[in-house]
ROSE-4610 file (N, C-alpha, C; in Angstrom, 1 decimal, always signed):
// ROSE-4610
residu = [M/M/M/N/N/N/R/R/R/S/S/S/R/R/R/D/D/D/S/S/S/L/L/L/L/L/L/A/A/A/W/W/W/W/W/W/G/G/G/R/R/R/N/N/N/P/P/P/S/S/S/Y/Y/Y/V/V/V/T/T/T/T/T/T/L/L/L/F/F/F/E/E/E/A/A/A/S/S/S/T/T/T/E/E/E/E/E/E/E/E/E/F/F/F/D/D/D/A/A/A/A/A/A/L/L/L/E/E/E/R/R/R/R/R/R/I/I/I/E/E/E/E/E/E/A/A/A/I/I/I/A/A/A/Y/Y/Y/V/V/V/E/E/E/A/A/A/N/N/N/A/A/A/K/K/K/D/D/D/L/L/L/D/D/D/G/G/G/C/C/C/N/N/N/E/E/E/N/N/N/A/A/A/I/I/I/S/S/S/T/T/T/T/T/T/L/L/L/A/A/A/G/G/G/R/R/R/I/I/I/E/E/E/M/M/M/P/P/P/G/G/G/M/M/M/S/S/S/V/V/V/V/V/V/R/R/R/E/E/E/G/G/G/N/N/N/S/S/S/N/N/N/G/G/G/H/H/H/V/V/V/D/D/D/I/I/I/T/T/T/I/I/I/E/E/E/V/V/V/N/N/N/C/C/C/M/M/M/L/L/L/R/R/R/H/H/H/R/R/R/K/K/K/R/R/R/L/L/L/G/G/G/E/E/E/A/A/A/K/K/K/K/K/K/H/H/H/N/N/N/G/G/G/P/P/P/K/K/K/Y/Y/Y/H/H/H/I/I/I/E/E/E/G/G/G/L/L/L/K/K/K/Q/Q/Q/L/L/L/I/I/I/D/D/D/R/R/R/Y/Y/Y/T/T/T/T/T/T/G/G/G/R/R/R/E/E/E/R/R/R/T/T/T/G/G/G/Y/Y/Y/V/V/V/F/F/F/D/D/D/Y/Y/Y/V/V/V/E/E/E/S/S/S/P/P/P/G/G/G/I/I/I/E/E/E/A/A/A/K/K/K/M/M/M/T/T/T/G/G/G/I/I/I/K/K/K/D/D/D/E/E/E/M/M/M/N/N/N/A/A/A/C/C/C/L/L/L/P/P/P/C/C/C/D/D/D/Q/Q/Q/A/A/A/G/G/G/E/E/E/S/S/S/T/T/T/D/D/D/H/H/H/P/P/P/A/A/A/Q/Q/Q/W/W/W/A/A/A/F/F/F/T/T/T/S/S/S/L/L/L/H/H/H/N/N/N/H/H/H/R/R/R/S/S/S/G/G/G/V/V/V/A/A/A/L/L/L/R/R/R/V/V/V/V/V/V/H/H/H/F/F/F/G/G/G/V/V/V/N/N/N/M/M/M/C/C/C/W/W/W/K/K/K]
num = [1/1/1/2/2/2/3/3/3/4/4/4/5/5/5/6/6/6/7/7/7/8/8/8/9/9/9/10/10/10/11/11/11/12/12/12/13/13/13/14/14/14/15/15/15/16/16/16/17/17/17/18/18/18/19/19/19/20/20/20/21/21/21/22/22/22/23/23/23/24/24/24/25/25/25/26/26/26/27/27/27/28/28/28/29/29/29/30/30/30/31/31/31/32/32/32/33/33/33/34/34/34/35/35/35/36/36/36/37/37/37/38/38/38/39/39/39/40/40/40/41/41/41/42/42/42/43/43/43/44/44/44/45/45/45/46/46/46/47/47/47/48/48/48/49/49/49/50/50/50/51/51/51/52/52/52/53/53/53/54/54/54/55/55/55/56/56/56/57/57/57/58/58/58/59/59/59/60/60/60/61/61/61/62/62/62/63/63/63/64/64/64/65/65/65/66/66/66/67/67/67/68/68/68/69/69/69/70/70/70/71/71/71/72/72/72/73/73/73/74/74/74/75/75/75/76/76/76/77/77/77/78/78/78/79/79/79/80/80/80/81/81/81/82/82/82/83/83/83/84/84/84/85/85/85/86/86/86/87/87/87/88/88/88/89/89/89/90/90/90/91/91/91/92/92/92/93/93/93/94/94/94/95/95/95/96/96/96/97/97/97/98/98/98/99/99/99/100/100/100/101/101/101/102/102/102/103/103/103/104/104/104/105/105/105/106/106/106/107/107/107/108/108/108/109/109/109/110/110/110/111/111/111/112/112/112/113/113/113/114/114/114/115/115/115/116/116/116/117/117/117/118/118/118/119/119/119/120/120/120/121/121/121/122/122/122/123/123/123/124/124/124/125/125/125/126/126/126/127/127/127/128/128/128/129/129/129/130/130/130/131/131/131/132/132/132/133/133/133/134/134/134/135/135/135/136/136/136/137/137/137/138/138/138/139/139/139/140/140/140/141/141/141/142/142/142/143/143/143/144/144/144/145/145/145/146/146/146/147/147/147/148/148/148/149/149/149/150/150/150/151/151/151/152/152/152/153/153/153/154/154/154/155/155/155/156/156/156/157/157/157/158/158/158/159/159/159/160/160/160/161/161/161/162/162/162/163/163/163/164/164/164/165/165/165/166/166/166/167/167/167/168/168/168/169/169/169/170/170/170/171/171/171/172/172/172/173/173/173/174/174/174/175/175/175/176/176/176/177/177/177/178/178/178/179/179/179/180/180/180/181/181/181/182/182/182/183/183/183/184/184/184/185/185/185/186/186/186/187/187/187/188/188/188/189/189/189/190/190/190/191/191/191/192/192/192/193/193/193/194/194/194/195/195/195/196/196/196/197/197/197/198/198/198/199/199/199/200/200/200]
x = [-97.7/-96.4/-96.4/-95.4/-95.2/-94.3/-94.9/-94.1/-93.2/-93.7/-92.8/-91.6/-91.8/-90.7/-89.7/-90.3/-89.4/-88.6/-89.2/-88.5/-87.4/-87.7/-86.7/-85.5/-85.8/-84.7/-83.9/-84.6/-83.9/-83.0/-83.5/-82.7/-81.5/-81.7/-80.6/-79.5/-79.9/-79.0/-78.2/-78.7/-77.9/-76.9/-77.0/-76.1/-74.9/-73.8/-72.5/-72.7/-71.7/-71.8/-71.8/-71.2/-71.1/-72.5/-73.5/-74.9/-75.4/-75.1/-75.5/-74.9/-73.7/-73.0/-73.8/-74.5/-75.3/-76.4/-76.9/-78.1/-77.8/-76.6/-76.4/-75.7/-75.3/-74.7/-73.2/-73.0/-71.6/-71.1/-69.8/-69.2/-69.4/-69.2/-69.4/-68.4/-67.2/-66.2/-66.6/-67.2/-67.6/-68.8/-69.7/-70.9/-70.5/-69.6/-69.2/-68.5/-67.7/-67.0/-68.0/-69.0/-70.0/-70.8/-71.3/-72.1/-71.3/-70.0/-69.2/-68.9/-69.0/-69.0/-70.2/-71.4/-72.6/-72.6/-72.1/-71.9/-71.1/-69.9/-69.0/-69.8/-70.6/-71.4/-72.4/-73.0/-73.9/-73.2/-72.0/-71.3/-70.9/-70.5/-70.1/-71.3/-72.5/-73.7/-73.9/-73.8/-74.0/-73.0/-71.7/-70.6/-70.9/-71.4/-71.7/-72.9/-73.7/-74.8/-74.6/-73.4/-73.1/-73.6/-73.6/-74.1/-75.6/-76.3/-77.8/-78.1/-77.1/-77.3/-76.6/-76.1/-75.4/-76.4/-75.9/-76.8/-77.7/-77.7/-78.6/-78.0/-78.8/-78.3/-77.9/-77.4/-76.9/-78.1/-79.3/-80.4/-80.7/-80.7/-81.0/-80.0/-78.7/-77.7/-77.8/-78.0/-78.1/-79.3/-80.4/-81.6/-81.2/-80.5/-80.1/-79.1/-78.2/-77.2/-78.0/-78.9/-79.6/-80.4/-81.0/-81.9/-81.1/-79.8/-78.9/-78.3/-78.2/-77.8/-78.9/-80.1/-81.2/-81.4/-81.8/-82.1/-83.1/-83.7/-84.6/-84.0/-84.6/-84.1/-83.3/-82.9/-82.1/-82.9/-83.2/-83.9/-82.9/-83.0/-82.2/-83.1/-83.0/-84.0/-83.2/-83.8/-83.3/-84.0/-83.2/-83.7/-84.4/-83.9/-84.4/-84.0/-84.7/-84.4/-83.5/-82.4/-81.5/-81.0/-81.7/-81.4/-81.2/-82.0/-81.9/-82.1/-82.1/-82.4/-81.1/-80.9/-79.7/-79.8/-78.8/-78.9/-79.2/-78.5/-78.7/-78.7/-79.8/-79.9/-80.0/-79.1/-79.1/-79.5/-80.5/-80.9/-81.1/-80.5/-80.6/-81.0/-82.0/-82.3/-81.7/-80.6/-79.9/-80.4/-79.7/-80.2/-80.1/-79.1/-78.9/-79.3/-79.2/-79.4/-79.8/-80.4/-80.7/-79.4/-79.0/-77.8/-78.2/-77.6/-77.9/-76.6/-76.6/-75.4/-76.0/-75.3/-75.7/-74.6/-75.1/-74.2/-74.6/-73.6/-73.7/-73.1/-73.8/-73.3/-73.1/-72.0/-71.7/-71.2/-71.6/-70.9/-69.5/-68.5/-67.1/-67.0/-66.4/-66.1/-64.9/-63.9/-62.7/-62.8/-61.6/-61.5/-62.4/-62.4/-63.2/-64.7/-65.2/-66.6/-66.9/-66.0/-66.1/-66.1/-65.2/-65.1/-66.4/-67.0/-68.3/-69.3/-69.3/-70.2/-69.9/-68.6/-68.1/-68.6/-68.5/-69.0/-70.5/-71.2/-72.7/-72.9/-72.2/-72.4/-72.1/-70.9/-70.5/-71.1/-71.1/-71.6/-73.1/-73.8/-75.2/-76.0/-75.7/-76.6/-76.3/-75.0/-74.6/-74.8/-75.5/-75.8/-74.7/-73.9/-72.9/-73.2/-74.5/-74.9/-74.4/-74.2/-73.8/-72.2/-71.7/-70.3/-69.5/-70.2/-69.5/-70.5/-69.9/-70.6/-69.9/-70.6/-70.1/-70.2/-69.2/-69.3/-69.0/-70.0/-69.9/-69.5/-68.5/-68.1/-68.3/-69.3/-69.6/-68.8/-67.8/-66.8/-67.2/-67.5/-68.0/-67.0/-65.8/-64.7/-63.6/-62.7/-61.6/-60.7/-60.0/-59.0/-59.4/-60.4/-60.9/-59.8/-58.9/-57.8/-57.1/-56.6/-55.9/-56.8/-58.1/-59.0/-59.3/-59.5/-59.7/-58.4/-57.2/-56.0/-55.8/-56.3/-56.2/-57.1/-58.3/-59.1/-58.5/-57.9/-57.2/-56.1/-55.3/-54.1/-54.5/-55.6/-56.1/-56.6/-57.3/-57.8/-56.7/-55.6/-54.5/-53.7/-53.8/-53.1/-53.9/-55.2/-56.0/-56.7/-56.8/-57.5/-58.9/-59.8/-61.1/-62.0/-62.9/-63.9/-63.2/-62.2/-61.5/-61.0/-60.4/-59.8/-58.7/-58.7/-57.7/-56.6/-55.6/-54.5/-54.8/-53.9/-54.0/-55.0/-55.6/-56.5/-55.8/-56.5/-55.9/-56.6/-55.9/-56.5/-57.7/-58.6/-59.8/-59.6/-60.1/-59.9/-60.6/-61.7/-62.4/-61.5/-61.7/-60.9/-61.5/-60.6/-60.9/-61.7/-61.1/-61.8/-60.7/-61.0/-60.2/-61.0/-60.4/-61.1/-60.5/-61.3/-60.8/-61.5/-60.9/-61.5/-61.6/-62.8/-63.1/-63.6/-63.1/-63.6/-65.0/-66.0/-67.4/-67.8/-68.7/-69.1/-69.7/-70.1/-70.7/-69.6/-68.4/-67.3/-66.8/-67.5/-67.1/-66.2/-65.4/-64.7/-65.5/-65.8/-66.6/-65.7/-66.0/-65.2/-66.0/-65.3/-66.0/-65.2/-66.0/-65.4/-65.8/-64.8/-65.0/-64.9/-66.0/-66.1/-66.1/-65.2/-65.2/-66.1/-67.0/-67.9/-67.6/-67.1/-66.6/-67.8/-68.3/-69.4/-68.9/-67.6/-67.1/-67.1/-67.9/-68.0/-67.6/-67.2/-66.9/-65.6]
y = [+119.8/+120.5/+121.9/+122.1/+123.3/+124.3/+125.2/+126.1/+127.0/+127.5/+128.4/+127.6/+126.4/+125.6/+125.3/+124.9/+124.5/+125.7/+126.9/+128.1/+128.5/+128.3/+128.6/+127.6/+126.3/+125.4/+125.7/+126.1/+126.4/+127.6/+128.6/+129.8/+129.4/+128.6/+128.1/+127.4/+126.6/+125.9/+126.7/+127.9/+128.8/+129.7/+129.7/+130.6/+129.9/+130.7/+130.1/+129.3/+128.4/+127.5/+128.4/+129.6/+130.3/+130.7/+130.7/+131.0/+130.0/+128.7/+127.7/+127.9/+128.4/+128.6/+129.6/+130.5/+131.5/+130.9/+129.7/+129.2/+127.8/+127.3/+126.0/+126.2/+125.1/+125.2/+125.6/+126.8/+127.2/+127.9/+128.1/+128.9/+130.4/+131.2/+132.6/+133.2/+132.6/+133.1/+132.7/+131.5/+131.1/+131.9/+132.1/+132.9/+134.3/+135.0/+136.3/+136.4/+135.4/+135.3/+135.2/+134.4/+134.2/+135.5/+136.1/+137.3/+138.4/+138.5/+139.6/+139.4/+138.1/+137.9/+138.5/+138.2/+138.8/+140.3/+140.9/+142.4/+142.9/+142.2/+142.6/+142.7/+141.7/+141.7/+142.8/+143.1/+144.2/+145.6/+145.7/+146.9/+147.1/+146.0/+146.1/+146.5/+146.1/+146.5/+148.1/+148.5/+149.9/+150.8/+150.3/+151.0/+151.1/+150.0/+149.9/+150.8/+151.2/+152.1/+153.5/+153.8/+155.1/+156.3/+156.3/+157.4/+157.6/+156.6/+156.7/+157.2/+157.0/+157.4/+158.7/+159.4/+160.7/+161.7/+162.3/+163.3/+162.8/+161.4/+160.8/+161.0/+161.0/+161.1/+159.7/+159.7/+158.4/+157.4/+157.8/+156.9/+156.2/+156.9/+156.4/+155.3/+155.7/+154.7/+153.5/+153.7/+152.5/+151.7/+152.3/+151.5/+150.6/+151.1/+150.3/+149.2/+149.5/+148.5/+147.4/+147.8/+146.8/+145.9/+146.5/+145.7/+144.6/+144.9/+144.0/+142.9/+143.2/+142.2/+141.2/+141.7/+140.8/+139.6/+138.5/+137.3/+136.5/+135.5/+134.6/+134.0/+134.2/+133.7/+134.7/+135.8/+136.9/+138.2/+138.8/+140.0/+141.2/+142.2/+143.4/+144.6/+145.2/+146.3/+147.6/+148.7/+150.0/+150.7/+151.4/+152.2/+151.3/+150.1/+149.2/+149.8/+149.3/+149.8/+148.9/+149.5/+148.9/+150.0/+150.5/+151.7/+152.9/+153.0/+154.0/+153.5/+154.3/+153.9/+153.5/+152.2/+151.7/+151.8/+152.2/+152.3/+151.0/+149.9/+148.6/+147.5/+146.8/+145.6/+144.3/+143.4/+142.1/+141.0/+140.2/+139.1/+137.8/+136.8/+135.4/+134.4/+133.6/+132.5/+131.2/+130.8/+129.6/+128.4/+127.3/+126.0/+126.0/+126.7/+126.6/+127.9/+129.0/+130.2/+131.4/+132.4/+133.6/+134.5/+135.0/+135.9/+137.2/+138.2/+139.6/+140.4/+141.3/+142.2/+143.6/+144.6/+146.0/+146.7/+147.7/+148.5/+150.0/+150.8/+152.3/+152.8/+153.7/+154.3/+155.8/+156.2/+157.7/+158.0/+159.2/+159.8/+160.2/+160.0/+160.3/+161.8/+162.0/+163.4/+163.4/+162.5/+162.4/+161.4/+161.1/+160.1/+160.4/+161.6/+161.9/+161.6/+161.9/+161.7/+160.2/+159.4/+157.9/+157.4/+157.9/+157.5/+157.8/+159.0/+159.3/+158.2/+157.7/+156.6/+155.3/+155.0/+153.9/+154.0/+155.2/+155.4/+155.2/+155.6/+155.3/+153.8/+153.1/+151.7/+151.0/+151.3/+150.6/+151.1/+152.4/+152.9/+153.0/+153.1/+153.3/+152.0/+151.5/+150.5/+149.1/+148.8/+147.4/+147.0/+145.8/+145.3/+144.4/+143.9/+142.9/+141.5/+141.3/+140.0/+139.9/+141.0/+141.0/+140.9/+139.8/+139.5/+140.5/+140.9/+141.8/+142.9/+144.1/+145.2/+145.8/+146.7/+147.2/+148.7/+149.4/+150.8/+151.0/+151.6/+151.8/+153.2/+153.5/+154.8/+155.1/+155.9/+156.2/+157.4/+157.0/+158.0/+158.5/+159.8/+160.3/+161.1/+161.3/+162.0/+161.0/+161.4/+160.5/+160.1/+159.0/+158.6/+157.8/+156.8/+156.1/+155.2/+154.8/+153.9/+154.8/+156.0/+156.8/+157.2/+157.5/+157.9/+156.8/+155.6/+154.4/+154.2/+154.3/+154.1/+155.2/+156.4/+157.5/+157.3/+156.7/+156.3/+155.3/+154.3/+153.2/+153.7/+154.6/+155.2/+156.0/+156.8/+157.6/+156.8/+155.7/+154.8/+154.1/+153.8/+153.1/+154.1/+155.4/+156.4/+156.7/+156.8/+157.2/+156.1/+154.9/+153.7/+154.1/+154.5/+155.0/+153.8/+154.1/+153.1/+151.9/+152.2/+151.1/+150.1/+150.6/+149.7/+148.9/+147.6/+146.6/+146.4/+147.3/+147.1/+147.7/+147.5/+148.1/+147.3/+148.0/+147.4/+146.5/+145.5/+144.6/+144.6/+144.2/+144.2/+143.2/+143.5/+142.6/+142.1/+140.9/+140.4/+141.3/+142.0/+142.9/+144.1/+144.6/+145.8/+147.0/+147.9/+149.2/+148.8/+147.8/+147.4/+147.0/+147.2/+146.8/+146.4/+145.7/+145.2/+145.8/+146.1/+146.5/+145.8/+145.6/+145.0/+146.0/+145.9/+146.9/+146.2/+146.6/+146.1/+146.8/+146.0/+146.5/+146.5/+147.4/+147.5/+146.2/+145.3/+144.0/+143.1/+143.4/+142.5/+141.6/+141.7/+141.0/+141.8/+141.2/+141.9/+142.0/+143.2/+143.5/+143.6/+142.9/+143.0/+143.9/+144.9/+145.8/+145.8/+145.7/+145.7/+147.1/+147.8/+149.1/+149.0/+149.2/+149.0/+150.4/+150.6/+151.7/+151.4/+152.3/+152.2/+153.3/+152.9/+153.9/+154.5/+155.7/+156.3/+157.3/+157.4/+158.4/+157.8/+158.4/+157.9/+158.9/+160.1/+161.1/+161.8]
z = [+5.4/+5.1/+5.9/+6.6/+7.4/+6.7/+5.9/+5.1/+5.9/+7.0/+7.9/+8.4/+8.8/+9.4/+8.2/+7.1/+5.9/+5.5/+5.5/+5.1/+6.0/+7.3/+8.3/+8.2/+8.0/+7.8/+6.6/+5.5/+4.3/+4.5/+5.2/+5.6/+6.4/+7.4/+8.2/+7.4/+6.5/+5.6/+4.7/+4.4/+3.5/+4.2/+5.6/+6.3/+6.8/+7.1/+7.6/+8.9/+9.1/+10.3/+11.6/+11.6/+12.8/+13.3/+12.4/+12.9/+13.9/+13.6/+14.5/+15.9/+16.0/+17.3/+18.1/+17.5/+18.3/+19.1/+18.6/+19.3/+19.9/+19.9/+20.5/+21.9/+22.5/+23.8/+23.7/+23.2/+23.0/+24.3/+24.4/+25.5/+25.2/+26.2/+26.1/+25.0/+25.0/+24.0/+22.6/+22.4/+21.1/+20.6/+21.6/+21.3/+20.8/+21.6/+21.2/+19.9/+19.6/+18.3/+17.2/+17.4/+16.3/+16.1/+17.2/+17.2/+16.5/+16.8/+16.3/+14.8/+14.3/+12.8/+12.2/+12.9/+12.4/+12.4/+13.4/+13.5/+12.4/+12.1/+11.1/+9.7/+9.5/+8.2/+8.2/+9.3/+9.4/+9.1/+9.7/+9.6/+8.1/+7.4/+6.0/+5.2/+5.5/+4.8/+5.0/+6.2/+6.5/+5.8/+5.8/+5.1/+3.6/+3.0/+1.6/+1.2/+2.2/+1.9/+2.6/+2.9/+3.6/+2.8/+1.5/+0.7/+0.9/+1.1/+1.3/+2.7/+3.6/+5.0/+5.3/+4.3/+4.5/+5.1/+6.1/+6.8/+7.9/+8.0/+9.0/+10.4/+11.4/+12.8/+13.3/+14.5/+15.1/+15.1/+15.5/+15.6/+14.3/+13.2/+11.9/+11.5/+11.7/+11.3/+12.2/+13.5/+14.4/+14.1/+13.7/+13.3/+12.1/+11.1/+9.9/+10.4/+11.2/+11.7/+12.5/+13.4/+14.2/+13.3/+12.2/+11.3/+10.6/+10.3/+9.6/+10.6/+11.9/+12.8/+13.1/+13.2/+13.6/+12.6/+13.2/+12.4/+13.1/+12.5/+13.2/+14.5/+15.6/+16.9/+17.6/+17.0/+17.6/+17.5/+18.7/+18.7/+18.9/+18.0/+18.2/+18.3/+19.4/+19.7/+19.8/+19.2/+19.4/+20.6/+21.4/+22.5/+23.5/+23.7/+24.8/+26.1/+27.2/+28.5/+29.3/+29.9/+30.9/+31.7/+32.7/+33.4/+32.5/+31.5/+30.5/+29.1/+28.1/+26.7/+26.1/+25.8/+25.2/+23.7/+23.0/+21.6/+20.9/+21.2/+20.6/+21.6/+21.7/+22.6/+21.8/+22.0/+21.3/+22.3/+21.9/+22.8/+22.0/+22.6/+21.9/+23.0/+22.7/+23.6/+23.0/+23.5/+23.0/+23.8/+23.6/+24.2/+25.8/+26.3/+27.8/+28.5/+27.8/+28.6/+27.6/+28.3/+27.5/+27.6/+26.4/+26.3/+25.8/+26.4/+26.1/+26.0/+25.0/+24.8/+24.5/+25.0/+24.8/+24.0/+23.2/+22.4/+22.4/+22.5/+22.5/+21.2/+20.6/+19.3/+19.3/+18.7/+18.6/+17.2/+16.8/+15.6/+16.1/+15.3/+15.7/+16.0/+17.1/+17.5/+18.4/+18.1/+18.9/+20.0/+20.6/+21.6/+22.9/+23.3/+24.5/+24.4/+23.2/+22.9/+22.9/+22.3/+22.3/+23.7/+24.6/+26.0/+26.7/+26.4/+27.0/+26.7/+25.5/+25.1/+25.9/+26.1/+26.9/+28.3/+28.9/+30.3/+30.4/+29.4/+29.4/+29.5/+28.6/+28.5/+29.8/+30.4/+31.5/+32.8/+33.0/+34.3/+34.4/+33.3/+33.4/+33.0/+31.8/+31.2/+31.6/+31.8/+32.0/+33.5/+33.7/+35.0/+35.5/+34.6/+34.9/+34.4/+34.0/+33.5/+32.0/+31.4/+30.0/+29.9/+29.5/+29.5/+28.6/+27.5/+26.5/+26.1/+25.8/+25.3/+24.1/+23.4/+22.1/+22.1/+21.6/+21.3/+19.8/+19.1/+17.6/+17.4/+16.6/+16.3/+14.8/+14.4/+13.1/+12.6/+11.7/+11.2/+9.8/+9.7/+8.5/+7.7/+8.3/+7.6/+7.3/+6.4/+6.0/+7.1/+7.0/+8.0/+9.1/+8.9/+10.0/+10.7/+10.0/+10.6/+11.7/+11.4/+12.3/+13.5/+13.2/+14.2/+15.2/+14.8/+15.7/+16.5/+15.9/+16.6/+17.6/+17.3/+18.3/+19.5/+19.3/+20.4/+21.3/+20.6/+21.4/+22.2/+21.6/+22.3/+23.5/+23.3/+24.4/+25.5/+25.2/+26.3/+27.0/+26.3/+26.9/+27.8/+27.5/+28.3/+29.6/+29.5/+30.7/+31.4/+30.7/+31.3/+31.9/+31.0/+31.5/+32.0/+32.9/+33.4/+34.0/+34.8/+35.5/+34.5/+33.4/+32.4/+32.9/+32.7/+33.2/+32.1/+32.1/+31.2/+29.8/+28.9/+27.5/+26.7/+25.7/+24.8/+23.9/+23.3/+22.4/+21.0/+20.0/+18.7/+18.6/+17.7/+17.5/+16.0/+15.7/+14.3/+13.3/+13.6/+12.7/+12.4/+11.1/+10.8/+11.5/+11.9/+12.7/+14.0/+14.7/+15.9/+16.9/+18.2/+19.3/+20.5/+21.5/+22.6/+23.9/+24.9/+26.2/+27.3/+28.4/+29.6/+30.7/+31.4/+32.5/+33.7/+34.9/+36.1/+36.4/+36.4/+36.6/+38.0/+38.4/+39.9/+40.4/+39.5/+39.9/+40.4/+40.0/+40.4/+39.2/+38.1/+36.9/+36.0/+35.1/+34.1/+32.9/+32.4/+31.3/+30.0/+29.0/+27.8/+26.8/+26.3/+25.4/+24.0/+23.0/+21.6/+21.0/+20.5/+19.9/+18.4/+17.7/+16.3/+15.6/+14.6/+13.8/+12.6/+12.2/+11.0/+10.1/+8.9/+7.9/+7.1/+7.5/+6.8/+5.8/+5.5/+4.6/+3.2/+2.3/+0.9/-0.1/+0.3/-0.7/-0.4]
């Protein structure tokens, strides 16, 4: 009897069908949709524990978020290297290929600060092999909906990082997606997630 194998199979059986998509021969679009479901669940956990994270810096919040994204078969590393120290690096070895996604995190300080994080992600960390990247905005004051809308509006007005057209809505709450022409010649998709850290 292989208890480790049986435990892993039992764990797998208890999880939603989208988990399978992360590790099978899925398309890039299917993989991203499945991963972003996992990220949404991790964000919901961080938000539900915002009181306990009150006063924590970006690193501490990102460590908690990364720990909730990680699962068997998926490595989530804090401060991994990709031409610098990336806040969150997600790596999955699926059936056909190794997939990697990078994320930059910022405490909310207005649209310009968010865009600085986006520039770090695109201009410094991303090589072009990562189809999608993430920017997490930790909002500790009231009004996350208006704040995320303000970031989206500012980006649509100035089109930072060679943004290709206006941003579009994402299925997750307080999230939107933008496309950027990367120096590698590929179009980089970036999902901007608002994380509601306001509990009082």
